[in-house]
N, C-alpha and C positions, 0 to 999 in steps of 0.2 A: 769526265776529266779524271785522269789517273794522277793521284797525289801521293807523294812520299813525305813522311815526317821523319825528322832526325833528332835524336835526343842523346845527350852524353851517356848517361847510364840510368837504369831503372832499378834502384835498390832501396828506395824509401820515398815517402810522400812529403816533399818539401815544396817551396814556391814554384820551382821550375816544372815539377810534375803536376801541380795544380793548373798551370798554364797549358800543359800538354793535354790534360783532361778536357779542358775547354776546346782545344783544337780537335779532339776526338768527336766533339759535338758538331763542329763545323765540317769535318771531313771523316765521317764514320766509316767509309770504305777504304781509307788510306792504309798503305803499308807503313810500318814503323821500323826504322833502323836505329840500332843503339849498340854500344860497346858490350854491355852486360845487362842481362834482364833476370830479375828475381820475381817469378810469378807470385802475385798476391801482395807484393810490397807497395803497390801504388793504388790504382783504382780498377774496378771492373771494366770501365770503359776503355782504359788503356790496355788492359790484358785482352780485351776482345778484338783489338787490332791484330793484323798479321805482323807479328814481331820477328824481325830478322837481326841476328847478332853477329858480332865480330869473333875472330878466333879465340879471344880471351874467355868467351863463354865456356869453352871446353875445359878450362882449368878450374878445378873444384873450389879453390880459394879465392877466385876472382870477385865474388860477391862481397866479401869482407875486406879484401886487401887491394882493391883496384887503385886506391890512392898511392900505394907503394909501387905501383907499376908505371908511374908517371913517365919515365924515359921511354917506355914501350908504347904509350898511348898514341903518339903521332903515326907510328907504323900501323897500329891496330885500326885506327879510324880510316886510314887509307885503304884498308881491306873491305870497307863497306862500299861496294860498287853499285851506284844508283843509276839505272838506265831505263829508258822507255816510259818516262813520266812527263806529264804536261806541266807539273808544278812540284817543286821541292820546298818545304818549309823546315828550317832547322831552328831548334830551340837551344841556344848556345850559351854555355858559360865556361867551357873548357876546350872541347874538341869537335863538337857536332858540325859546325859549319865546314870543317875540313874533309868531310866524307867525299869520296870520288864520284862526282856527279857528271853525267854525260854533258859534253859541251853543247851550249845553246839552250839548255833547260832553264827556264826561269827559276831562280833560287832566292827566296826571301829568308833572311836570317833575322829571327826575333832574338835580339841580343840581351840576355840577362846581365852580362858583363863581359868585357874582354878578360882573358885568362887572369884571374885575380892574383894567383900566387906567382905569376911571372912578371907582373907589372906593379900594382899599387900596394899589395899586401905581402910583399916579400919579407919585410921585417917581422910582421906578425907571425908568419909561419916559420921563419928560419933564424930570426934574431940578427945580431951584427957580428958574431964571432967567426970561428973557424968553419962552422957548419955552413954559414952563408958564403964564405969565401970559396969553400970546396964546391958549392953548388953553382957558382957563377957561370961556368961554361955551359951547364945544362940550361940555366935560366936564359942565357943569351940565345941559345938554340931555340928554346920555346918561344921567346919573344919574336924571333925571326919567323918561325913557323906560324905563329898567331897572326902576324901582320900579313905575311905572304898569302895565307889562305883566306884573307878578307878582301883580296883584290877584286876589282870589278869583273875580271875574267872568271872568278869563282863564285862571287856573291853579287847577284843582280841588284838587290835592294836590301837595305838594313833598316830595321825598326827597333828602336831602343825602348827599354821599359820605363825610362825616366829621363828628365833633362840632365840629371847627373851622369847617367850612363851615356847619353848622347855626347856629352863633352869628353868622356873618356874614349869613346869611339873616334872622335875627331883627333884626339891627342895620340892615341896608340895605333889606330888603324889608318889614320889620315883619310877617313871617309866621313861623309855626312850621313845623318840618319833622321828619320821622323820619329815621333814618340807616340806610343800607345801604352797607357798604364795597364799593368796586369789585372786579371779578373780577381775580384774579391767576392766571395759568397756571403754577401751581407745578410741574406735571408736565413743563414744558418746561425747567426749571432745576433741576439737582441737584448735590450735592457729587460730586467725582470721587475722594475718598478719599486724595488725596495732599497733602503740604505745599504751600502756595501758592508762586507765583513772587514775585520781589522787585519788585512794582509795586503801586501803588494805582490805582483805577479811578474815573472820573467819567463818568456817562451822562446825557444829556438834550439838550433843544433849546437852542440858543444864543440866548436872549432875556434881557433885562436881569435879571429877578428870579431867574433860575436861578443867578446868581453864579458862573459858571464862571471869571470873572476873579479872584475871590477864591481859588479853589482853585489856579489856575495860578500866581498870584503867591506864594502860601504855599509850594507845593511847590518852586518855583524857589529860594526862600530856604532851605528845608530841605535841598535837594540830594537829595530823594527822587524816584524815577521815578513819573510820573503818566501814565496812558494815558487819553485823552479820546475818547469815542464820542458822535457826534451831529452835528447840523447846525443851521443857522439864520442869521438876519440878522447876528449878531455873529461868525460863524466867521472871516472873513477878518481882522478886526481882532485877534481873539485869537491867530490863527496868527502874525501879524506880531510880537506881543509875547511869544510863548511862549519861555521860557528853555530852556537845555539840560536834557534829562531829561524834558521834557513833550512827549508825542507825540499829535498830533491825527489820529485815524483817519477822521473823517467817519462816515457811516452804514456799518454792517456787517451782513452777513446774520445771521439769528436764531441759526444754529448757532455762528457766531463769537462773538456776544454771550454766549451760554451758556458758551462756553469761557472767555471773559475773566472773567465773573462767578466761575466756579469756580476760576480760577487766581490771582485778585488777592488781596492781603493783606486789603484792606477796600475797600468802596465809600465814596467821599467824597460827602457830600450837604449842600452848603453853603446851599441855598435854603430859604426859608419856603414850603412846598408845601401845597396844599390836601389832598392825600392822599399820593401818591407811590408809584407802582407800582414804579419802579426799586429803591427801598429794599427792597421785599419780594421782587423777583426775585433780588436779591443774597442775601437771607436764605434763600430757597428753595435757593440754591446752597451754603448753609452758611457764607457769608461775613458777617462783622460789617459794621456801617455806622457811619461817623463823621458824625453828623448835627447840623445846627443845631437847637437845642431850641425850635423854634416850629412851629406848624402840624401837619400830618398826621404828621410824624415822631414827635411825642410820643405818638401812638396806635399806631404800627406798629413802633417801635424800643424795645426794653427796655434802659434804660441801665445802664452800669457804675456801681455805687455802692460807695464805700469801697475797701478794699484790692484789689489785683490778683486775689486768689483769688476775689473775688466775680464775676469774669467767667464762672464756670461757670454762672451764672444770667442772664447778660446776652446781648443780641444786638447790642450796639454801644456807642458812646460819644457823649454829647451835648456840644456847646459852646454857650455862652450869648450870644455876640456875633459878628456877621459881620465879624470883623477878622482879619488875618493872625496876630496874636499869639494870639487865642483858638483859631483852627483849629490852629495849630502846637502849642499846648499839648494839644489833644485828640489829635493824632497821637502825641505823646510818651506820653500816658497810655495810649493804645491799645497802643503798642509794649511798654510795661511789662507790660501784662496779656495780650498776644497769645497766649502759650502756653496760657492758661487758658480761652480761648473754646472752646465745645463745638459743633462743626458740626452734630451731630445735634439738639441742643436748638434751635439757630438755625433749622434746617430745620423742625422740629416747630412752632415759633412761626409761621413763614410759612404753613404748611398751614391755619391758621385762616382764611385769606383766599382760599380756593380758588374756582374758577369754579362748582363745584357748590353751594357755600354761597351765592354770589351769586344763582344762578338760583332757588334755593328762596326766599330772602328777598325777591327782587324780585317773584316770582310772588305771594307773600303780600300785598305792597303793592298790586299790581294788583287782587287779589281784594277787599281792603279798600276800595279806591276804587270798584269797580263795585258793591259792596254798600252804597254810600252813606256810607262812612266818611271 
């Protein structure tokens, strides 16, 4: 069976690229289509595929500035012409599902999210002022493009990464979807059996909706130590404003990340995430998660309810508003219950999201598609 994989861009190792890495296990002989590819930026398994890129690849600045080329991306993805395959699988959060696929080819879209900056996160990226008003014609065109390229004529079957994303698919694309949770490499993250060190951990890309600013401000006011791992467009600005006790490490090797997960008191998770692999990596390490109670965290973090001794059945603490006061209150509630959290139970909960489970469930979705379902 000839298989083509489609991914938005390959410029770093984030959640979508970890999904793609698992698909490279399922389809090791697949051709891979993408807008821009930076060799060495993802995984050896991905680089080993036959990677084919859009015309944007020929521009020397595309690897760093592809986000600034947003008005050109619909054109660029339509230059990816995919013909002669028995199956196409797109891993989509921006443009991937819109590649030009030969009519009649079964196309499964694994939807990380409908285009976030065109639908639900416009305010986080553009605010409410003149910049937002000036961008509205482009946003309207992107929303039309995103919905049109999700039609049954272009995408045969949609699989969402969470119930939260499934609902957004219904709302924005007017399509139904099944759900297969993304793979989490729980074997790479384990408890170390010792009491934690005195710091909290924040992990993620520095983009507006991740709300690293909220965590940094809150922990500065609380006087608690916060270690921040990750990189992105907002890193320099966040570093300039970081108070004493907040340490920005940038990107770290996987072994160091695993050590930080296992040694932290808790992972701080202030964003509204579509799924959230970092929250489960922390739980695989036996560490609780202090999470904003919206999006994927409501499906992956079992919250503390009632008295502190209820923590024996919880994997974290939720907070209901993205404000310093709400996050600070969640930290205090966590600290009251901290001795009662059970690392083995937290680890066991994370194991439900393993890579083996993902491969089995995704293979069944492909079988259903090819059987005409």
